[in-house]
Every structure is written in structure tokens, then in C-alpha cells.
N, C-alpha and C positions, 0 to 999 in steps of 0.2 A: 473501491468502486469504479476503477478505471475501465475494465473490459466488459461493458454491458452489451455491446452490439451483437455478440455472438449467440446470445441465449435463444434467439428465435430462428436461428438458421440450423437446419439439420443436414446430415450427411447420409441420407437414406438411398440416394441414387445408386444405380448399378455401377460396379467398377468397370467402366468401359474405357477403351483408348481415348475417346473424346474427353471423358471426365478426367482421366489422368493428365491429359494435355492441359485442361483448364486448371487443375491443381498445380501443375508445374508453372504455368503462367502466373498464377496468383503468388506462388512462392518467389518467383523471379521478380515480380513487381514489388513485393514486400522488401526484398533485399535491396532492390534499386532505390526504393523510397528511403530506407535507412541510410543508404550511401549518400543520397541527396541531402537529407537532413544533417548528416555528419559534416558534409562540405559546407552547407549554409551556416551551421552552428560554428564551425571553425573560422569562417570568414566574418562572423557578426558578433561573437561573444564579447568583444571589446566595446561594442556599441551600447551595452547595458550599463546603466549608472549604478550608484550606490543604493542598496536597500536600507530600509529603516533600521535594521538591527546589525548591519555589517560590522561597524566598529566594535560593538559589544561582543559579537560572536568571535571576531578576530582576537579580542583580548581574552575571551574564555579559552580559545584554543591555546594561546601561549601559556595560560595558567595550567591547563591540563598537561601540556608537554613538560612544563617545569616540574609538575608533581611527579610525573613518571621519571623524568631525568634525575630528580633528587631522591629517588627511592621512597616516595610518599612522605618525605620530610616536609616539603612545602605543600601544604594542603589548602592554599587559598582558593583553588578551583572548587572546593567542596562547599563554599559558602558565598560564591560570587553572584551578586544580584539574585535573580531567581533562575538563572540558567543552569545551576547545578541540578535542577529538577528535570532538565532535558539532557538527552545524550549529546555528546560533542564529537561524534565520529566524523561527520562531514567537516567540521571546523578543524579538527586535528589533521585530517588528510590534506586539506587545503594548505595549512601552515607548513606541513612537511613537504608538499609538492612545491610550495613557494621557495623552499630552500635549494631546490635542485633544478628549477627551470628559470630562464631569464625573463620573467614577467613580474610586473608590479603585483602586490599582494591581492588587491581586489580584482584585477584581471585574472589572477590565478583562481580566485573563488568563482568568477563567472565561468571560466573554462571547466573547472571541476563540476560545476552545476550542469553544464552542457553534457558532460560525460555521464553523470548520474541520470539525467533525463533520457539520454539515448539508451542507457541500460534499461530504463523503465519502458521505453517504447519497444525494445526488443523482447523483453520478458512478457509484456502484454500481448505482443504478436504471438509468441509461442503458446501462451495460455489460451488465447482465443482460438488458435489453430487446433490445439488439442481438444478443446470443447466442441467447436463447431466446424472444423475442417479448414482447408487453405483459404477458401473464399471469405469465411468469417474472420480468419486471421488477418487477411489483407484489409478487409473493411474496417476492422477495429483499429488496426495500426493507422490507417488513413484518417479515420475520425479523430483519433487522439492527437495525431500530428497537427491537424488543422484546428484543434481546440485551443483558443488563445489562453484560457485559464491554466491549462497544463503547460503549454509551450513557453509562455512568459515566465511562469513561476519556476520552471526548471533552471533557469539562469539565475534568478534573483532570490529565491526563497531557501535559506539554509536549514529550515526546520521541516516545512510541510512537504516540499518536493522530495527530499530523501525519504521521508516517512511514507509517502504515497508509493514510491518505488519499492521500498522494503515490504510494504503490505502486499503488493502484487507478487513479489517473490514468495511470500508466505502463502498466499492464496494458491499459487501454482503448486506449491508443495502439498497443500491440502487436497487439491483436485487430483494430483497424482496418487495421493494416499487412498482416496476413494476408489480410483480406478484399479489399484493394485491390492486393495484389501482382500484377505488378511495377511498378505506377504509383501510388504513394501520393500522396494529395492533400496540398496545403500544410497543411491543417488537421491531418491525421494526423501529418505531420512535426513540426508545432508541439506537438501533444499528447505525442508521444514525447520531444521535447527537454525540455518543461516537466516531465513526469513523472520523467525521468531526473535532471534537475538538482535537483529538489526532494527526491526520495527519497534519492539518494546524499548530498545536502546535509543531510538529516536524520540519516541513519545510513549508515555504509559498507555495511551489509547490503543496501542498495538495489542493490548490484552483483550480487546473486543474480538479478536480472531478466535479466542476460546469459545465465545458465544456462537460465532459462525460455525465452528466445528461441532459443538455439542448439539445445537439445534439441527444443523445441516445433515449430520450423520444419522439422525433419527430414522429416516426412511430405510436406510441401509441396515441399521441394527435391527429394526422391526422385521425386515425381510430375512435377516440372518436367523432370528429366533423362529420364524415360521418355517424356514427351509432346513435348518440345521438342528433345531431343538434348542431349548434354553441353555442346557449344560454346555453343549458344544459351542454355542454362540458366545457364552461367557468366556470359555477357554480361548477362543479365537481372538476375542477382544483383549483379553489379558496378554496374549502373545504379541499383539500389535503394540500395546503400551510398553511391553518389555523391550521390543526391538527399537522402539522410538527413543528409549532412554539415552543412548549415545548422542542422538541429535539434540535432545533437550539439554543435555549437559553442555554440548557445543554452543547452543543458543544462550545458555546462562553465562558462559565464559565470554561470548561476544558482547552480550549486554553489559557485563561488568567492564569490559575493555573500553567500550565507547561511552558508557554512562557509569563511571566508577562510584558515584554517590549511591547508586541503587543497591550496591552489595555491601555497603559499609554497615548497614543494619538491616535485619530481615524485614522490618516493616516499612522501609523507605519507599518502595514502589507504591504501597498503599497510602503513605503520606502524600506522595506526589499526586495520586489520583484524587484524594480529598482536596488538595490545594487547587488543582485545576478545575474541580467541580464548582468552586466558588471564586475563582480568580477574576479580578478585573482591576483596572486602574482608574482612579478618580483624579480630576473630572474628565470624563471621556464621553463625547456624544458624537453620533453619526447621523447624517441626513437620511431619513426614510419617510416615504409618503408625504413629502413636503414639509416635514418638521424635524427639528433636532431632537433625537431620542438618546437617552443615556444607554450605554451598551448593555448593562444588565437588565434593562427594561424593554428590550426589543420584543415585539409581539411574535407569536408563533409563525406568522405569515412571512417573516423577514427572509428566512432561508429559501422557502419555496419561490418567493418573488425573485430573489437573486438568481436562482437556478433558471427560472423562466426567462430572465433578462439576459443572462450572461452565457448560457450554454447554447450551442447551435441547435436549431429546431430538430434536425434529424436525430441528434443524440437524445433529446427529450422524448421524441416519438419512439425510438428504440428502447429507451429506458422503460416507458410504460408498457410497450409490447413484451419486453423481457419479463417484467413483473407478472403481467397477466398470463403469459405463457408458462411461467414457473408454477403458479398456483393452479392452473388448469392441469398441468402434468401430474401434480401430486395426487389427483383423484383418478388418474387413468391407469388401468391395470396393464396396458400394453407398453408403458414406459418403464424401463428397468429401474430398480431401486438405486443403483449407482448413479444413473442419470438424474434421478430426482434429487439425490444428495448433492451432486455437483451444481445443479441449477439453483437449489435452495441456498447453498453457501454463497454463490455469486450474487444472488438477489439480496441476501442479508448484508453482504459487504457493500453493496451499492446503496442500500436504503436505510439500514439500521442506524448508522451515525446521524443521518438526517432526522429520523423519527425521534431519536433520543434528544437531539438539540431542540426540536420543536416542542417536546414535552417538558424537558428539564429547563430549557431556556437559559443556558449558560451565557457568559459574556460573549457577544457576537460583534466582531470588529468589522472593518470596512471591506466586505466582499467575501467570496468563497475562497478558502485557503485549502 
């Protein structure tokens, strides 16, 4: 749900020298902004303290590395606390990096968090630029950079920040797939596989991208049947699935590497999904609306209220505009089916997790993660 700003910006202007100059300026500003954030992050990553889960995640990393180093003879990582139901890619990378750079372990974790966050900013920029043009790309990058919820978590949060970045990589792959359908390039297949493996390998919730793809691609597939005929549309769809197979195999291998428990048994990802659907820790209460409320009993209004309080107003306004614009485009005949698919996937990515949380009301902790 990171790149929402671009959905209401179009690139229908004529390709004039003035417009090309504006595009180059936006790209230059985006690169400059990334450079500034890189410098600031490099100067300040040591200023961030310990996170709630830092020690536990550091121990999980050592257990994972011990398991790989022992040829899977030491399997303590596969039953450690409840972290075996999460991927440990970030934790392992931080532990390995700590062995080769002269920083204290938790400083290394802060530094790697900054690197992952910067990758997320860069990928979000490229995604927004692809969907809405250079101005949309720069606007989205700027908004995400100054969003405290993302910028702060990228240093401190070993679960959710890497997961958010992985999901943006996957969404970029799905957007490219919609643009290139029915002949995706090798690069697109690689991005889809990489994003799927990393996102599901971070958290099982990465599987929601399948819903984004199935629902999002509906306008494009309907248009395929209308223009190509049902038999040809099915053949083209089958061809896309076939050429995606190497990417999906890559994704499965990446998932297994960063989340080894997930491939020990075929049903382990589904067990993780069930576990997190009902997961909470007792006793745990959070303050909401002037009262202490048990986290499994938070009302449906908890998350919308947090969004309203924590996100910059301009992001909320653009979120609403993007949702309205997407649903208006679905009924317009002058909007290409590929465009409808891309906007629908982005809108689902931005809103579906929130809607599910409001309806299912899982355990909701202190703030938007």
C-alpha cells in the first residue's frame, strides 16, 4: 500500500520539449532526494535505540545460521518462540553483515534497516513513475520519505519494514506483467519471483498478492476474451502461466531460504496463516478512545482512527482520490483494460489489508505497522 499518490496523476500531455524538461527535472529531483536520504540515514542510523523484538530476532538469526552451518542437524530455529512462523531473511543478513563490518550488532541491524528502507523508497519511486510518470514518481517518493510511519519503522522494525519493501517489489512485478501481457519479459518474471519469495518469506500475509492479481487482472482478462475470443484468451493466459513458472520456482526457493520452516511440510504456510489469524498475547491492553482495551477486542474503528491520526493529511487525501479514481475508471470505456488492471491492483494493495482487519478484527497492537 505504499505508492498511492500516483493513481490520480495522468501522463496524457503532449510529448513536448517543455514536458521532457519537466520529466528530467522530476527524475533529477528524485535521485537527489534519494541521495540526501542516504546521507541522512548514514549519519543518523546509530541514533535509533533498541526495538521491542531486537534481542529475540538476533537470537533467531544465530539459530538459523547454526542450522544452515550444521547441514540442518541443529534445528532449534524451527521451533524457536513463534518466530519460526516468520521469515528470518533480514535477521540472517544482519548477522552475516555484523561478521564483516566493524559495528556493534544492533548498530548493524539499524544500518541494514536503513538500506532496506532506501531500497523500498527507490522501488516505490520506479513503480510510481511507471504508473503515473516522472512527476507522480517524485511526488510519491517525497511523500513516502516524509511519512514518519515508514521512515521510522525502516530503521527499527525487522518484520514489517522488510515485508512492506518486499510487497512493493512484488507489486512492481505485477504492474509490469499487466503492461507486458501476454509476453512478460525475463526481467518481469524475475521481479515477480523475487517479490513473491521475499514477501511470503517475510510474512505469510504476502499471499494476499494473489488476491490482488486475481481480482486486478479481471478487467484485462475480460478484454482479452472480448477482443481475442475465449479460446485464444485461454491460450494466451496459459502461456503467461507457463512462462511465469521459472519465476515462481525462484520465489519458492527464496521463500525456503529465508523461511525454512515453510517448506518442511507442505501445509506449514497454511498453519502459519491460521496461527496469525488468531494470534494474540495475554494480558495485553492498549489505550484507545480513553480506555484500556484488550488487543483482540479492538473495535473496527481502531485502524481507520490510527490512519487518520498518524498519516499526513495529503496522503489521506490522495488515498481517497486514488480509490475514487480507480472505481470511476472501471466503468469508463476510454480507459484501457491494462490501465484498469494496474489501478485496481494498486487500490487493492492499499485498502484490502485494512478492510480485512476491520472485518476480521485480529489482534491489533500499538499503532500501524
